[in-house]
DSSP file (Angstrom, degrees, kcal/mol; ACC not computed):
  #  RESIDUE AA STRUCTURE BP1 BP2  ACC     N-H-->O    O-->H-N    N-H-->O    O-->H-N    TCO  KAPPA ALPHA  PHI   PSI    X-CA   Y-CA   Z-CA
    1    1 A M     >        0   0    0      0, 0.0     4,-2.6     0, 0.0     5,-0.2   0.000 360.0 360.0 360.0 -41.3  -16.6  -14.6    4.8
    2    2 A K  H  >  +     0   0    0      1,-0.2     4,-2.6     2,-0.2     5,-0.2   0.897 360.0  50.4 -63.8 -41.0  -13.4  -16.1    3.5
    3    3 A K  H  > S+     0   0    0      2,-0.2     4,-2.4     1,-0.2    -1,-0.2   0.909 111.1  49.5 -63.4 -40.6  -12.5  -13.0    1.5
    4    4 A Y  H  > S+     0   0    0      2,-0.2     4,-3.0     1,-0.2    -2,-0.2   0.948 112.1  47.2 -65.4 -46.4  -13.2  -10.8    4.6
    5    5 A L  H  X S+     0   0    0     -4,-2.6     4,-2.9     2,-0.2    -2,-0.2   0.910 111.7  50.3 -64.5 -40.4  -11.0  -12.9    6.8
    6    6 A A  H  X S+     0   0    0     -4,-2.6     4,-2.8     2,-0.2     5,-0.2   0.940 112.8  47.7 -59.2 -46.5   -8.2  -13.0    4.2
    7    7 A S  H  X S+     0   0    0     -4,-2.4     4,-2.6     1,-0.2    27,-0.4   0.937 112.9  47.7 -62.1 -48.2   -8.4   -9.2    4.0
    8    8 A L  H  X S+     0   0    0     -4,-3.0     4,-2.5     2,-0.2    -2,-0.2   0.941 112.7  48.9 -60.3 -48.2   -8.4   -8.8    7.8
    9    9 A L  H  X S+     0   0    0     -4,-2.9     4,-2.6     1,-0.2     5,-0.2   0.943 112.7  46.9 -57.6 -49.6   -5.4  -11.2    8.2
   10   10 A L  H  X S+     0   0    0     -4,-2.8     4,-2.8     1,-0.2    93,-0.3   0.900 111.2  52.7 -60.4 -40.1   -3.4   -9.4    5.5
   11   11 A S  H  X S+     0   0    0     -4,-2.6     4,-2.3    -5,-0.2    -1,-0.2   0.942 110.7  46.6 -60.7 -46.8   -4.3   -6.0    7.0
   12   12 A L  H  X S+     0   0    0     -4,-2.5     4,-1.0     1,-0.2    -2,-0.2   0.915 116.1  44.5 -65.1 -43.0   -3.1   -7.1   10.5
   13   13 A I  H  X S+     0   0    0     -4,-2.6     4,-1.1     1,-0.2     3,-0.3   0.916 116.2  46.8 -67.5 -40.7    0.2   -8.6    9.1
   14   14 A S  H  X S+     0   0    0     -4,-2.8     4,-1.7    -5,-0.2    91,-0.3   0.796 100.1  67.3 -72.7 -30.8    0.9   -5.7    6.8
   15   15 A A  H  < S+     0   0    0     -4,-2.3     4,-0.5     1,-0.2    -1,-0.2   0.904 103.9  43.7 -57.6 -44.3    0.2   -3.0    9.5
   16   16 A G  H >< S+     0   0    0     -4,-1.0     3,-0.8    -3,-0.3    -1,-0.2   0.860 112.1  53.4 -72.3 -33.4    3.2   -4.0   11.5
   17   17 A A  H >< S+     0   0    0     -4,-1.1     3,-1.7     1,-0.2    -1,-0.2   0.770  93.2  71.6 -74.2 -22.8    5.4   -4.3    8.4
   18   18 A S  G >< S+     0   0    0     -4,-1.7     3,-2.0     1,-0.3    -1,-0.2   0.770  81.9  72.3 -66.2 -22.2    4.5   -0.8    7.3
   19   19 A A  G <  S+     0   0    0     -3,-0.8    -1,-0.3    -4,-0.5    -2,-0.2   0.727  92.4  58.4 -60.9 -20.7    6.6    0.7   10.1
   20   20 A Q  G <  S+     0   0    0     -3,-1.7    -1,-0.3    -4,-0.2    -2,-0.2   0.406  84.4 118.2 -88.8   1.6    9.6   -0.5    8.1
   21   21 A S  S <  S-     0   0    0     -3,-2.0     2,-0.8    -4,-0.1    86,-0.2  -0.189  73.2-114.2 -66.3 155.1    8.6    1.6    5.1
   22   22 A S  B     -a  107   0A   0     84,-1.0    86,-1.6    87,-0.0    -1,-0.1  -0.874  41.7-172.0 -90.9 112.3   10.7    4.4    3.7
   23   23 A L        -     0   0    0     -2,-0.8     2,-0.1    84,-0.1     3,-0.1  -0.922  20.6-130.1-113.3 129.0    8.7    7.5    4.3
   24   24 A P    >   -     0   0    0      0, 0.0     3,-1.7     0, 0.0     2,-0.1  -0.445  47.7 -84.4 -67.3 150.5    9.4   11.0    3.1
   25   25 A H  T 3  S+     0   0    0      1,-0.3     3,-0.1    -2,-0.1    27,-0.1  -0.322 115.8  17.8 -56.9 127.8    9.3   13.7    5.7
   26   26 A G  T 3  S+     0   0    0      1,-0.2    25,-3.7    25,-0.1    26,-0.6   0.591 103.3 102.2  86.8   8.9    5.7   14.9    6.3
   27   27 A V  E <   -D   50   0B   0     -3,-1.7     2,-0.3    23,-0.2    -1,-0.2  -0.986  47.0-173.9-126.2 137.7    4.0   12.0    4.6
   28   28 A S  E     -D   49   0B   0     21,-1.9    21,-2.5    -2,-0.4     2,-0.4  -0.916  11.0-152.7-127.5 156.9    2.3    9.0    6.4
   29   29 A I  E     +D   48   0B   0     -2,-0.3     2,-0.3    19,-0.2    19,-0.2  -0.991  26.5 145.5-129.4 139.5    0.7    5.7    5.4
   30   30 A Q  E     +D   47   0B   0     17,-2.1    17,-3.0    -2,-0.4    -2,-0.0  -0.910  42.0  56.3-154.9 177.6   -2.0    3.8    7.2
   31   31 A D  E     -     0   0B   0     -2,-0.3     2,-0.1    15,-0.2    -1,-0.1   0.878  64.8-177.0  56.3  44.0   -5.1    1.6    6.7
   32   32 A L  E     +     0   0B   0    -21,-0.2     2,-0.3    14,-0.1    14,-0.2  -0.468  14.6 144.8 -68.9 141.4   -3.2   -1.1    4.6
   33   33 A G  E     -D   45   0B   0     12,-2.0    12,-3.0    -2,-0.1     2,-0.3  -0.973  32.8-147.3-165.5 170.0   -5.3   -3.9    3.4
   34   34 A A  E     -D   44   0B   0    -27,-0.4     2,-0.4    -2,-0.3    10,-0.2  -0.987   8.7-173.0-149.2 141.2   -5.8   -6.3    0.5
   35   35 A T  E     -D   43   0B   0      8,-1.7     8,-2.5    -2,-0.3     2,-0.6  -0.998  17.8-139.5-134.5 134.6   -8.9   -7.8   -1.0
   36   36 A R  E     -D   42   0B   0     -2,-0.4     6,-0.2     6,-0.2   -29,-0.1  -0.848  22.5-143.9 -96.8 120.9   -9.0  -10.5   -3.7
   37   37 A Q    >   -     0   0    0      4,-3.0     3,-2.1    -2,-0.6    -1,-0.0  -0.242  27.9-101.1 -78.3 169.2  -11.8  -10.0   -6.3
   38   38 A A  T 3  S+     0   0    0      1,-0.3    -1,-0.1     2,-0.1    -2,-0.0   0.777 122.1  57.8 -60.8 -27.8  -13.9  -12.7   -7.9
   39   39 A D  T 3  S-     0   0    0      2,-0.1    -1,-0.3     1,-0.0     3,-0.1   0.394 121.4-106.1 -86.6   4.9  -11.7  -12.4  -11.1
   40   40 A G  S <  S+     0   0    0     -3,-2.1     2,-0.3     1,-0.3    -2,-0.1   0.355  76.7 134.0  89.6  -6.1   -8.6  -13.3   -9.0
   41   41 A V        -     0   0    0     -5,-0.1    -4,-3.0    54,-0.0     2,-0.3  -0.638  48.7-139.9 -77.8 134.0   -7.1   -9.8   -9.1
   42   42 A W  E     -DE  36  96B   0     54,-3.0    54,-2.0    -2,-0.3     2,-0.6  -0.747   8.6-156.1 -88.5 137.7   -5.8   -8.5   -5.7
   43   43 A I  E     -DE  35  95B   0     -8,-2.5    -8,-1.7    -2,-0.3     2,-0.5  -0.968   5.6-159.8-115.5 112.7   -6.5   -4.8   -4.8
   44   44 A I  E     -DE  34  94B   0     50,-3.0    50,-3.3    -2,-0.6     2,-0.3  -0.805  15.4-168.2 -91.5 129.2   -4.0   -3.5   -2.3
   45   45 A T  E     +DE  33  93B   0    -12,-3.0   -12,-2.0    -2,-0.5     2,-0.3  -0.858  16.1 153.3-122.0 152.5   -5.3   -0.4   -0.5
   46   46 A S  E     - E   0  92B   0     46,-1.5    46,-1.8    -2,-0.3     2,-0.5  -0.962  36.2-122.0-163.8 166.6   -3.8    2.2    1.8
   47   47 A T  E     -DE  30  91B   0    -17,-3.0   -17,-2.1    -2,-0.3     2,-0.5  -0.977  22.1-167.9-120.3 120.7   -4.2    5.8    2.8
   48   48 A V  E     -DE  29  90B   0     42,-2.7    42,-3.2    -2,-0.5     2,-0.4  -0.932   9.4-163.3-108.6 128.9   -1.4    8.2    2.3
   49   49 A S  E     -DE  28  89B   0    -21,-2.5   -21,-1.9    -2,-0.5     2,-0.7  -0.876  14.6-140.1-117.2 142.2   -1.6   11.6    4.0
   50   50 A N  E     +D   27   0B   0     38,-2.6    37,-2.1    -2,-0.4   -23,-0.2  -0.886  21.8 171.6-100.4 116.6    0.3   14.9    3.3
   51   51 A H        +     0   0    0    -25,-3.7   -24,-0.2    -2,-0.7    -1,-0.1   0.275  47.2 106.7-104.2   8.9    1.2   16.7    6.5
   52   52 A R  S    S-     0   0    0    -26,-0.6    35,-0.2     2,-0.2     4,-0.1  -0.230  77.7-122.3 -77.8 170.4    3.4   19.2    4.8
   53   53 A D  S    S+     0   0    0     33,-0.1     2,-0.3     2,-0.1    -1,-0.1   0.506  95.7  53.9 -88.5  -7.2    2.6   22.9    4.2
   54   54 A T  S    S-     0   0    0     31,-0.1    -2,-0.2     1,-0.0     2,-0.1  -0.848  96.2 -90.7-125.2 162.7    3.1   22.4    0.4
   55   55 A A        -     0   0    0     -2,-0.3     2,-0.5    31,-0.1    30,-0.2  -0.366  33.4-132.2 -70.7 151.0    1.6   20.0   -2.1
   56   56 A V  B     -F   84   0C   0     28,-2.5    28,-3.0    -4,-0.1     2,-0.3  -0.896  26.1-173.9-103.9 130.8    3.3   16.7   -2.8
   57   57 A T        +     0   0    0     -2,-0.5    54,-2.9    26,-0.2    24,-0.1  -0.823  60.5  31.4-120.4 160.2    3.7   15.7   -6.5
   58   58 A G  S    S-     0   0    0     -2,-0.3     2,-0.3    22,-0.2    -1,-0.2   0.873  79.1-179.2  66.7  38.3    5.0   12.6   -8.2
   59   59 A L        +     0   0    0     21,-0.5    21,-2.8    23,-0.2     2,-0.3  -0.573   7.8 163.4 -78.3 128.1    3.6   10.4   -5.4
   60   60 A S  E     -CB  79 109A   0     49,-2.1    49,-1.8    -2,-0.3     2,-0.4  -0.986  23.8-156.2-139.4 155.0    4.0    6.6   -5.5
   61   61 A V  E     -CB  78 108A   0     17,-2.6    17,-2.8    -2,-0.3     2,-0.5  -0.998  10.2-159.4-130.6 127.1    3.8    3.7   -3.1
   62   62 A T  E     -CB  77 107A   0     45,-3.1    44,-2.9    -2,-0.4    45,-1.6  -0.923   7.5-162.2-109.0 127.8    5.7    0.4   -3.8
   63   63 A Y  E     -CB  76 105A   0     13,-3.2    13,-2.1    -2,-0.5     2,-0.4  -0.911  11.1-140.3-110.6 138.8    4.5   -2.8   -2.0
   64   64 A A  E     -CB  75 104A   0     40,-2.8    40,-1.9    -2,-0.4     2,-0.4  -0.813  16.9-148.8 -90.8 133.3    6.6   -5.9   -1.6
   65   65 A L  E     -CB  74 103A   0      9,-3.2     8,-2.8    -2,-0.4     9,-1.0  -0.863  14.3-167.2-105.7 138.6    4.7   -9.2   -2.0
   66   66 A Y  E     -CB  72 102A   0     36,-2.7    35,-3.3    -2,-0.4    36,-1.2  -0.901  13.7-134.5-128.5 153.0    5.6  -12.4   -0.1
   67   67 A D    >   -     0   0    0      4,-1.9     3,-2.0    -2,-0.3    33,-0.1  -0.325  46.7 -85.1 -92.2-173.9    4.8  -16.1   -0.3
   68   68 A A  T 3  S+     0   0    0      1,-0.3    -1,-0.0     2,-0.1    32,-0.0   0.757 129.2  55.8 -65.3 -25.8    3.9  -18.4    2.7
   69   69 A Q  T 3  S-     0   0    0      2,-0.1    -1,-0.3     1,-0.0     3,-0.1   0.465 120.1-108.4 -86.5   2.0    7.7  -18.9    3.3
   70   70 A G  S <  S+     0   0    0     -3,-2.0     2,-0.4     1,-0.3    -2,-0.1   0.538  71.1 143.8  86.1   5.4    8.3  -15.2    3.6
   71   71 A K        -     0   0    0      1,-0.1    -4,-1.9     2,-0.0    -1,-0.3  -0.650  56.6-116.5 -81.4 130.4   10.2  -15.0    0.3
   72   72 A E  E     +C   66   0A   0     -2,-0.4    -6,-0.3    -6,-0.2     3,-0.1  -0.496  35.7 175.2 -65.8 129.8    9.6  -11.8   -1.7
   73   73 A I  E     -     0   0A   0     -8,-2.8     2,-0.3     1,-0.3    -7,-0.2   0.371  56.7 -29.3-118.5  -0.1    8.0  -12.8   -4.9
   74   74 A G  E     -C   65   0A   0     -9,-1.0    -9,-3.2    24,-0.0    -1,-0.3  -0.931  49.1-120.4 165.5 173.1    7.3   -9.4   -6.5
   75   75 A R  E     -C   64   0A   0     -2,-0.3     2,-0.3   -11,-0.2   -11,-0.2  -0.976  16.6-168.3-137.5 149.7    6.7   -5.7   -6.1
   76   76 A V  E     -C   63   0A   0    -13,-2.1   -13,-3.2    -2,-0.3     2,-0.4  -0.996   9.1-151.6-141.9 141.5    3.8   -3.5   -7.3
   77   77 A T  E     -C   62   0A   0     -2,-0.3     2,-0.4   -15,-0.2   -15,-0.2  -0.953   2.8-159.2-121.9 131.1    3.6    0.3   -7.4
   78   78 A G  E     -C   61   0A   0    -17,-2.8   -17,-2.6    -2,-0.4     2,-0.4  -0.881  17.1-163.0-102.4 142.9    0.6    2.5   -7.2
   79   79 A R  E     -C   60   0A   0     -2,-0.4     2,-0.5   -19,-0.2   -19,-0.2  -0.956  15.1-146.6-129.2 145.5    1.0    6.1   -8.5
   80   80 A R        -     0   0    0    -21,-2.8   -21,-0.5    -2,-0.4   -22,-0.2  -0.945   5.7-165.6-110.4 127.3   -0.9    9.4   -8.1
   81   81 A D        +     0   0    0     -2,-0.5    -1,-0.1   -23,-0.1   -23,-0.1   0.657  69.4  60.5 -85.9 -18.9   -1.0   11.6  -11.2
   82   82 A T  S    S-     0   0    0      1,-0.1   -23,-0.2   -25,-0.1   -26,-0.1  -0.782  94.8 -91.0-111.7 156.5   -2.2   14.7   -9.5
   83   83 A P        -     0   0    0      0, 0.0     2,-0.7     0, 0.0   -26,-0.2  -0.265  31.5-132.9 -62.4 147.8   -0.7   16.8   -6.6
   84   84 A L  B     -F   56   0C   0    -28,-3.0   -28,-2.5    -4,-0.1     3,-0.1  -0.912  27.5-138.6-101.3 107.3   -1.7   15.9   -3.0
   85   85 A A    >   -     0   0    0     -2,-0.7     3,-2.1   -30,-0.2   -35,-0.3  -0.169  33.7 -77.1 -67.3 160.8   -2.6   19.1   -1.2
   86   86 A P  T 3  S+     0   0    0      0, 0.0   -35,-0.2     0, 0.0    -1,-0.2  -0.362 120.1  12.6 -58.0 132.4   -1.5   19.9    2.3
   87   87 A G  T 3  S+     0   0    0    -37,-2.1     2,-0.2     1,-0.3   -36,-0.1   0.371 101.6 125.1  78.8  -1.9   -3.7   18.1    4.7
   88   88 A E    <   -     0   0    0     -3,-2.1   -38,-2.6   -38,-0.1     2,-0.4  -0.509  48.5-146.6 -88.9 156.3   -5.2   15.9    2.0
   89   89 A S  E     -E   49   0B   0    -40,-0.2     2,-0.5    -2,-0.2   -40,-0.2  -0.954   2.5-146.8-123.0 146.0   -5.2   12.1    1.9
   90   90 A W  E     -E   48   0B   0    -42,-3.2   -42,-2.7    -2,-0.4     2,-1.3  -0.947   5.9-151.8-110.1 122.3   -4.9    9.7   -1.0
   91   91 A H  E     -E   47   0B   0     -2,-0.5   -44,-0.2   -44,-0.2     2,-0.2  -0.754  26.4-157.1 -95.6  91.1   -6.9    6.4   -0.8
   92   92 A S  E     -E   46   0B   0    -46,-1.8   -46,-1.5    -2,-1.3     2,-0.4  -0.462  17.3-170.9 -76.6 141.9   -4.7    4.3   -3.0
   93   93 A Q  E     -E   45   0B   0    -48,-0.2   -48,-0.2    -2,-0.2    -2,-0.0  -0.937   7.0-178.2-131.8 108.6   -5.9    1.2   -4.8
   94   94 A T  E     -E   44   0B   0    -50,-3.3   -50,-3.0    -2,-0.4     2,-0.2  -0.927  13.0-150.2-114.6 118.2   -3.1   -0.9   -6.5
   95   95 A P  E     +E   43   0B   0      0, 0.0     2,-0.3     0, 0.0   -52,-0.2  -0.510  17.9 172.8 -85.0 154.7   -4.1   -4.0   -8.4
   96   96 A T  E     -E   42   0B   0    -54,-2.0   -54,-3.0    -2,-0.2   -20,-0.0  -0.963  31.3-156.9-156.1 146.0   -2.0   -7.1   -8.9
   97   97 A T        +     0   0    0     -2,-0.3     2,-0.3   -56,-0.2   -54,-0.1   0.457  65.1 111.0 -99.3  -4.7   -2.5  -10.6  -10.4
   98   98 A T        -     0   0    0    -56,-0.1     2,-0.5     1,-0.1   -56,-0.1  -0.552  68.7-132.1 -71.9 129.3    0.4  -12.0   -8.3
   99   99 A N        +     0   0    0     -2,-0.3     2,-0.3   -26,-0.1    -2,-0.1  -0.717  38.6 167.1 -78.6 124.2   -0.8  -14.5   -5.6
  100  100 A F        -     0   0    0     -2,-0.5   -33,-0.2     1,-0.1     3,-0.1  -0.906  40.1-146.1-137.3 164.2    0.8  -13.6   -2.3
  101  101 A T  S    S-     0   0    0    -35,-3.3     2,-0.3     1,-0.4   -34,-0.2   0.789  84.1  -3.0 -98.7 -37.6    0.4  -14.5    1.4
  102  102 A R  E     - B   0  66A   0    -36,-1.2   -36,-2.7   -89,-0.1    -1,-0.4  -0.964  62.4-164.7-149.5 163.2    1.4  -11.1    2.9
  103  103 A F  E     - B   0  65A   0     -2,-0.3     2,-0.3   -93,-0.3   -38,-0.2  -0.933   2.5-159.6-144.8 166.3    2.7   -7.7    1.7
  104  104 A S  E     - B   0  64A   0    -40,-1.9   -40,-2.8    -2,-0.3     2,-0.6  -0.993  30.2-111.1-148.6 147.6    4.3   -4.6    3.1
  105  105 A A  E     + B   0  63A   0    -91,-0.3   -42,-0.3    -2,-0.3     3,-0.1  -0.713  40.0 174.1 -79.1 124.2    4.6   -1.0    2.0
  106  106 A K  E     +     0   0A   0    -44,-2.9   -84,-1.0    -2,-0.6     2,-0.3   0.742  54.1  13.3-103.8 -30.3    8.3   -0.7    1.1
  107  107 A D  E     -aB  22  62A   0    -45,-1.6   -45,-3.1   -86,-0.2     2,-0.5  -0.986  47.1-165.4-155.0 135.3    8.8    2.7   -0.4
  108  108 A I  E     - B   0  61A   0    -86,-1.6     2,-0.4    -2,-0.3   -47,-0.2  -0.994  20.0-167.5-122.0 125.0    7.0    6.0   -0.8
  109  109 A Q  E     + B   0  60A   0    -49,-1.8   -49,-2.1    -2,-0.5     2,-0.3  -0.856  10.2 175.0-111.0 142.1    8.4    8.3   -3.4
  110  110 A I              0   0    0     -2,-0.4   -52,-0.2   -51,-0.2   -51,-0.1  -0.948 360.0 360.0-136.1 162.0    7.7   12.0   -4.0
  111  111 A Q              0   0    0    -54,-2.9   -53,-0.2    -2,-0.3   -52,-0.1   0.443 360.0 360.0 -91.5 360.0    9.2   14.6   -6.4
């Protein structure tokens, strides 16, 4: 139950912060969340969608990690190795061992 509540809280906090992200034209991000596994590793999740008429290649999402005082304590990047076709969504799962209180999607890069 604690894990679920922590994930829900992080999702709510992060959802508002994602609006400040740097988004390439025709790409969106949603469904941000984080879950801490039994081994202590955090998995940050999101859904990145391609609304373009062409495939997106070299896709990466960078998340900023914050402590309880709101200080940025690190960044972690998830990468997709294959093209994201038009209309397709990528369900990103980015692991980190850094303990954080909240996070936000800071940057989405494409080639």
